C-alpha positions in Angstrom: -41.1 -222.4 127.7 -39.7 -220.8 130.4 -37.0 -219.2 127.7 -39.9 -217.6 125.7 -41.4 -216.1 128.9 -38.3 -214.7 129.5 -37.3 -213.1 126.2 -41.5 -211.7 126.0 -40.9 -210.2 129.0 -37.6 -208.3 127.5 -39.3 -207.2 124.5 -42.2 -205.7 126.4 -39.8 -204.3 128.8 -38.1 -202.9 125.6 -41.0 -201.4 124.3 -41.9 -199.3 127.4 -38.6 -198.1 127.8 -38.3 -197.0 123.8 -42.0 -195.4 124.5 -40.6 -193.1 127.5 -37.3 -192.5 125.6 -39.7 -191.0 122.6 -42.0 -189.0 125.2 -38.8 -187.5 126.6 -37.6 -186.4 123.3 -41.0 -185.0 122.4 -41.1 -183.0 125.9 -37.2 -182.1 125.2 -38.2 -180.5 121.7 -41.2 -178.8 123.4 -38.8 -177.4 126.3 -36.3 -176.0 123.6 -39.2 -174.6 121.3 -40.5 -172.8 124.3 -36.8 -171.3 125.2 -36.6 -170.2 121.8 -39.8 -168.7 121.8 -38.7 -167.0 125.6 -35.3 -165.7 124.1 -37.1 -164.2 121.3 -37.8 -160.7 122.3 -41.6 -159.6 120.4 -41.5 -157.1 117.8 -41.4 -154.0 119.3 -40.9 -150.1 117.7 -37.2 -150.1 118.7 -36.7 -152.8 116.3 -38.8 -151.8 113.2 -36.9 -148.3 113.6 -33.4 -150.4 113.5 -34.8 -152.5 110.3 -35.7 -149.0 108.8 -32.6 -147.5 109.0 -30.6 -150.0 108.0 -33.0 -150.2 104.7 -32.3 -147.0 104.0 -28.4 -146.9 104.8 -28.0 -150.2 103.0 -25.4 -151.6 105.4 -25.0 -152.8 108.9 -22.2 -150.7 109.7 -23.2 -147.8 108.5 -27.2 -147.7 110.0 -25.4 -148.9 113.4 -23.4 -146.0 113.4 -26.6 -143.4 112.2 -28.1 -145.0 115.1 -25.1 -144.4 117.5 -25.0 -148.1 118.9 -22.6 -150.9 118.5 -22.9 -153.0 115.3 -23.1 -156.3 117.3 -26.3 -155.1 119.4 -28.1 -153.9 115.9 -27.4 -157.4 114.5 -28.9 -158.9 117.7 -32.0 -156.8 118.0 -32.4 -157.7 113.9 -31.8 -161.2 114.8 -34.8 -161.2 117.4 -36.9 -159.3 115.0 -36.3 -162.4 112.3 -37.0 -164.6 114.8 -40.5 -163.1 116.3 -41.5 -163.3 112.2 -40.1 -166.3 111.8 -38.5 -165.6 108.3 -35.2 -163.8 107.2 -35.5 -160.1 106.3 -31.9 -159.3 104.9 -29.5 -161.2 102.3 -26.2 -160.5 103.7 -23.7 -160.1 100.9 -20.0 -158.9 100.7 -20.7 -155.4 99.2 -24.3 -155.1 101.7 -27.3 -156.1 102.3 -30.8 -156.5 100.0 -34.3 -157.1 101.0 -35.7 -161.1 101.0 -39.1 -161.0 99.5 -40.5 -160.9 103.3 -38.6 -157.8 104.4 -39.9 -156.3 101.3 -43.6 -156.6 102.6 -42.2 -155.5 105.9 -40.5 -152.5 104.6 -43.5 -150.1 104.2 -45.3 -151.3 107.0 -42.2 -150.5 109.3 -42.1 -147.1 107.4 -45.5 -146.2 108.2 -45.3 -147.1 111.8 -42.5 -145.2 112.7 -43.9 -142.2 111.1 -47.1 -142.3 112.9 -45.1 -143.0 116.1 -43.1 -139.9 115.6 -46.2 -138.1 114.9 -47.5 -139.2 118.3 -44.9 -138.5 120.2 -44.6 -135.2 119.1 -48.1 -134.3 119.3 -48.3 -135.7 123.1 -44.7 -133.7 124.0 -46.2 -130.3 123.0 -49.7 -131.1 124.5 -47.8 -132.3 127.7 -45.9 -129.1 127.7 -48.9 -126.8 126.9 -47.8 -125.6 123.7 -51.0 -124.3 121.8 -51.0 -126.6 118.9 -49.1 -128.5 116.5 -49.1 -129.5 112.8 -48.0 -132.4 110.7 -47.1 -130.8 107.4 -45.8 -133.3 104.5 -43.5 -131.8 102.0 -41.7 -132.6 98.7 -38.2 -131.4 97.8 -39.3 -129.0 95.2 -41.7 -126.5 97.4 -38.5 -124.7 98.9 -40.2 -121.6 97.6 -43.5 -122.4 99.1 -42.5 -123.4 102.6 -41.3 -121.9 104.7 -42.2 -118.2 103.5 -42.6 -115.1 105.4 -46.3 -115.0 105.9 -45.7 -118.1 108.1 -44.3 -115.8 110.5 -47.7 -114.2 111.3 -48.9 -117.5 113.0 -46.4 -116.9 115.7 -48.6 -114.1 117.0 -51.4 -115.9 117.5 -49.9 -119.2 118.2 -46.5 -118.3 120.2 -45.6 -122.0 120.7 -46.8 -123.4 117.7 -45.2 -126.6 116.5 -44.8 -127.7 113.5 -43.6 -131.6 112.2 -42.5 -131.7 108.5 -41.9 -134.7 107.2 -40.2 -134.9 104.0 -41.0 -137.5 101.0 -42.0 -137.6 97.5 -45.6 -137.0 96.4 -46.7 -140.8 96.4 -45.7 -141.6 100.2 -46.9 -138.0 101.5 -50.0 -138.6 99.7 -50.3 -142.0 101.4 -49.5 -140.8 104.7 -52.3 -137.8 104.2 -55.0 -140.7 102.9 -53.7 -142.6 106.5 -54.0 -139.4 108.9 -50.4 -139.5 109.3 -50.2 -136.0 108.5 -52.6 -132.8 108.2 -51.5 -131.6 105.3 -49.4 -132.6 102.1 -47.6 -130.0 99.6 -47.3 -132.2 96.6 -46.7 -131.9 92.8 -49.1 -132.5 90.0 -49.6 -135.4 88.6 -51.1 -137.3 91.1 -54.8 -138.6 91.9 -57.0 -136.5 93.7 -59.5 -139.2 95.1 -59.9 -138.4 98.7 -58.6 -135.7 99.2 -58.7 -131.3 98.3 -56.7 -128.7 98.2 -55.2 -125.8 96.9 -53.3 -125.4 93.4 -50.3 -123.0 92.8 -49.5 -121.5 89.4 -48.2 -123.4 86.8 -44.7 -124.0 86.6 -42.5 -125.0 83.6 -39.7 -127.9 83.7 -36.1 -126.9 83.1 -33.3 -128.2 81.8 -30.5 -128.0 84.0 -26.4 -129.3 83.1 -23.0 -128.7 84.4 -21.3 -125.4 82.7 -18.3 -125.8 80.3 -19.4 -129.3 79.4 -20.5 -129.1 75.9 -20.6 -132.6 75.3 -23.0 -133.6 77.6 -25.2 -130.6 77.8 -27.9 -128.5 76.2 -25.1 -126.0 75.0 -27.4 -123.6 73.3 -26.9 -119.5 74.0 -30.8 -119.1 74.6 -32.5 -118.9 78.2 -35.9 -121.4 76.5 -35.4 -124.3 74.7 -38.1 -126.9 73.1 -38.3 -130.6 73.5 -36.5 -131.3 70.2 -33.4 -129.5 71.5 -33.2 -132.2 73.7 -32.6 -134.9 71.4 -29.8 -137.3 71.6 -28.8 -135.5 74.9 -28.3 -137.7 77.9 -31.0 -136.9 80.3 -31.0 -137.3 84.0 -34.8 -137.5 85.1 -37.2 -137.4 88.6 -38.6 -140.9 88.3 -42.1 -140.2 88.9 -41.9 -137.8 86.1 -40.8 -140.7 83.4 -44.2 -141.1 82.1 -44.6 -137.7 81.2 -41.4 -136.7 79.9 -41.1 -140.3 77.5 -45.0 -139.3 76.3 -43.8 -135.8 75.4 -40.8 -136.6 73.3 -42.8 -139.2 71.6 -45.4 -137.5 70.8 -43.0 -135.3 68.9 -41.7 -138.2 66.9 -38.5 -139.2 69.2 -37.6 -141.4 72.4 -35.8 -139.5 75.0 -32.1 -140.7 75.9 -32.0 -141.3 79.2 -29.2 -142.4 81.3 -30.1 -141.8 85.0 -33.5 -142.0 87.1 -33.7 -141.3 90.7 -36.7 -140.3 93.2 -35.7 -136.9 94.3 -35.2 -133.6 92.4 -32.0 -132.7 94.6 -30.2 -135.8 93.2 -31.0 -135.4 89.9 -29.4 -131.9 90.2 -26.5 -133.9 91.9 -26.1 -135.8 88.9 -26.3 -133.0 86.1 -23.4 -130.8 88.3 -21.0 -133.6 87.9 -21.6 -133.3 83.9 -23.5 -136.6 84.0 -26.3 -135.3 81.7 -29.1 -132.6 81.7 -31.3 -132.7 84.7 -34.9 -132.4 83.7 -36.7 -130.7 86.5 -39.5 -128.3 87.7 -38.2 -124.7 87.7 -38.3 -124.4 91.2 -36.5 -127.2 92.1 -33.4 -125.0 91.3 -34.1 -122.2 93.8 -32.7 -123.8 96.4 -29.3 -124.0 94.7 -29.6 -120.5 93.2 -30.1 -119.4 96.7 -26.9 -121.3 97.8 -24.6 -119.6 95.4 -24.3 -122.6 92.9 -22.2 -121.8 90.1 -21.6 -125.1 88.4 -24.9 -125.4 86.7 -26.7 -123.5 84.3 -30.2 -124.0 83.1 -32.9 -123.1 80.6 -37.0 -123.1 81.0 -38.2 -125.7 78.6 -41.2 -124.1 76.2 -43.5 -127.0 76.5 -47.0 -126.8 77.7 -47.2 -130.9 78.2 -44.2 -130.4 80.8 -46.0 -127.9 83.3 -46.6 -129.1 86.5 -47.9 -127.5 89.7 -47.5 -127.8 93.5 -50.6 -128.5 95.4 -51.4 -128.3 99.4 -53.5 -130.9 99.9 -55.9 -132.0 102.4 -58.5 -135.2 103.4 -61.8 -134.4 102.1 -63.5 -135.2 105.0 -61.6 -133.2 107.5 -62.8 -130.3 109.7 -60.5 -127.9 110.8 -59.4 -126.4 113.7 -58.5 -122.8 113.7 -54.4 -123.5 113.8 -55.4 -125.2 110.6 -57.3 -122.7 109.0 -54.9 -120.0 109.9 -52.0 -121.9 108.8 -53.8 -122.1 105.2 -54.8 -118.8 104.9 -51.3 -117.6 105.6 -49.5 -120.0 103.3 -51.8 -119.4 100.5 -51.6 -115.8 101.0 -55.3 -115.5 100.5 
């Protein structure tokens, strides 16, 4: 009986110890979790700006160089962002990095937040310095013949300290910024949805076929200044991605499919590919004005005689906006009416 009593006491003591150890383990895990959270820096604007830069550069090293910071610091900040979000944002590989699904979700929000921050910072800074007015204008790459222009110099007479913040991007990106109020005005190119915005449309302009000189194999190779769509049949084409549907439908309506070898998101990129002889770029006519002004002699272009491919530049604003005098004067001088 005495042995049974001692054995029961030992079992009871063991149970108490086991329970105490279990509680210590739970407490320890809780403390470690709290420490991990304390070590994690809350998501901030700097981290989002770093994240966007890495997305643009495609490499940590290149992003760190552009940001003028050390690579370990950049890696640390991104790790903190991933800890805060409790997920990985990048897939690291030997040839660079790519976005995870979570990274792809974060990217557009991060871009908008950093853009909005820049706009707010500019407006507050200029207000603090006593500058009389500021405008945020979105501009596509093929608006070179519209913005800037000589008429806008008249604004200096009325607003000697005017500050203009130009944000570049493609039509769809800038349209989104305009609808969200991140910019005051946007210079866009048709086609686009005009829901929620209104504006002024400039004259229609044709597309042009741009190719490298002395490259008869892949270029248009015609002596005339004009050509038709069927002149481009079986020619390797370089297109601006947002015009892909327009170009394909126009070609197919005439009975053949376009031979597209390069798709890109900027007219200037399309011209660069054409310059090295990769094919014939189809871009709006105004897109080649900049390279002409720079004295570019390695490319040639011909106007495409096809109504279906004509596009228009437009300056747009939100439908419900009420303009201040600065915006009204800018529009009058920009449009020229």
